[in-house]
C-alpha positions as CSV (number, residue, x, y, z in Angstrom):
1,M,11.3,158.4,-138.8
2,N,9.9,161.9,-139.5
3,L,6.2,162.5,-140.1
4,S,4.9,162.4,-143.7
5,N,3.6,165.6,-145.3
6,A,0.2,164.3,-144.9
7,E,0.5,163.6,-141.2
8,L,2.1,166.9,-140.7
9,Y,-0.6,168.7,-142.6
10,R,-3.2,167.1,-140.5
11,L,-1.5,168.2,-137.4
12,K,-1.3,171.8,-138.6
13,S,-5.0,171.5,-139.5
14,D,-5.9,170.6,-136.0
15,A,-3.7,173.2,-134.6
16,R,-6.0,175.9,-135.9
17,R,-7.7,176.9,-132.6
18,G,-10.4,179.2,-131.4
19,L,-8.0,181.0,-129.3
20,L,-5.5,183.3,-130.9
21,E,-2.9,182.9,-128.1
22,N,-3.2,178.9,-128.8
23,D,-2.6,179.8,-132.7
24,L,0.4,181.9,-132.1
25,I,2.1,179.3,-129.7
26,L,1.4,176.5,-132.1
27,Q,2.4,178.4,-135.1
28,R,5.7,179.1,-133.5
29,F,6.2,175.5,-132.6
30,F,5.5,174.2,-136.1
31,D,7.9,176.9,-137.5
32,R,10.6,175.7,-135.4
33,Y,10.0,172.0,-135.1
34,A,7.9,170.7,-138.1
35,D,10.7,169.2,-140.0
36,D,11.9,167.3,-136.8
37,L,8.8,165.7,-135.7
38,N,8.8,162.0,-135.6
39,A,5.7,159.6,-135.2
40,E,5.9,159.6,-131.4
41,D,5.9,163.4,-131.4
42,G,2.8,163.1,-133.8
43,Q,1.0,160.9,-131.3
44,V,1.5,163.3,-128.3
45,L,0.5,166.4,-130.5
46,K,-2.6,164.5,-131.6
47,Q,-3.6,163.9,-128.0
48,L,-3.0,167.6,-126.9
49,L,-4.7,168.9,-129.9
50,A,-7.9,166.9,-129.1
51,L,-8.1,169.0,-125.8
52,D,-10.4,172.0,-125.6
53,D,-9.0,175.3,-126.2
54,N,-8.9,176.3,-122.6
55,D,-7.2,173.1,-121.3
56,L,-4.6,173.3,-124.0
57,M,-4.0,177.0,-123.1
58,D,-3.4,176.0,-119.6
59,L,-0.8,173.5,-120.5
60,L,0.9,175.7,-123.0
61,I,1.4,178.6,-120.6
62,G,2.3,176.3,-117.7
63,R,-0.7,177.2,-115.6
64,K,-1.1,173.5,-115.5
65,D,1.5,170.8,-115.9
66,E,-0.8,167.8,-116.6
67,L,-4.6,166.9,-117.1
68,A,-6.4,163.8,-115.9
69,V,-7.4,162.9,-119.5
70,L,-3.4,162.9,-120.3
71,K,-2.5,160.9,-117.2
72,E,-1.1,158.0,-119.2
73,I,1.3,160.0,-121.4
74,S,2.1,162.8,-119.0
75,S,5.0,160.9,-117.3
76,T,6.7,159.8,-120.7
77,T,9.8,161.5,-122.1
78,A,8.0,162.3,-125.3
79,Y,5.1,164.3,-123.6
80,Q,7.8,166.1,-121.4
81,K,9.9,167.0,-124.4
82,M,7.0,168.0,-126.4
83,M,5.7,170.4,-123.5
84,M,9.4,171.9,-123.2
85,R,9.3,172.8,-126.9
86,L,5.8,174.0,-126.9
87,R,6.6,176.4,-124.0
88,E,9.7,177.7,-125.4
89,K,9.7,181.4,-125.9
């Protein structure tokens, strides 16, 4: 089941970041995948967007593959799929 408009709006609002690079990557992601996001994707994104800007940037550009605070979800298929989508050029 896809995310509701309200859930998607909330994620997009949370995606507005202090680092322009994060904004650009997240905007590109939402332009490509917003219509296809499901509840599981929403939960992964919610946890990613709760990170501080520098930690999020490290994940988005592949400087790091995981963070200790995401240890529980970093091995899940949903997380790995999300990171592949976010890192697409």
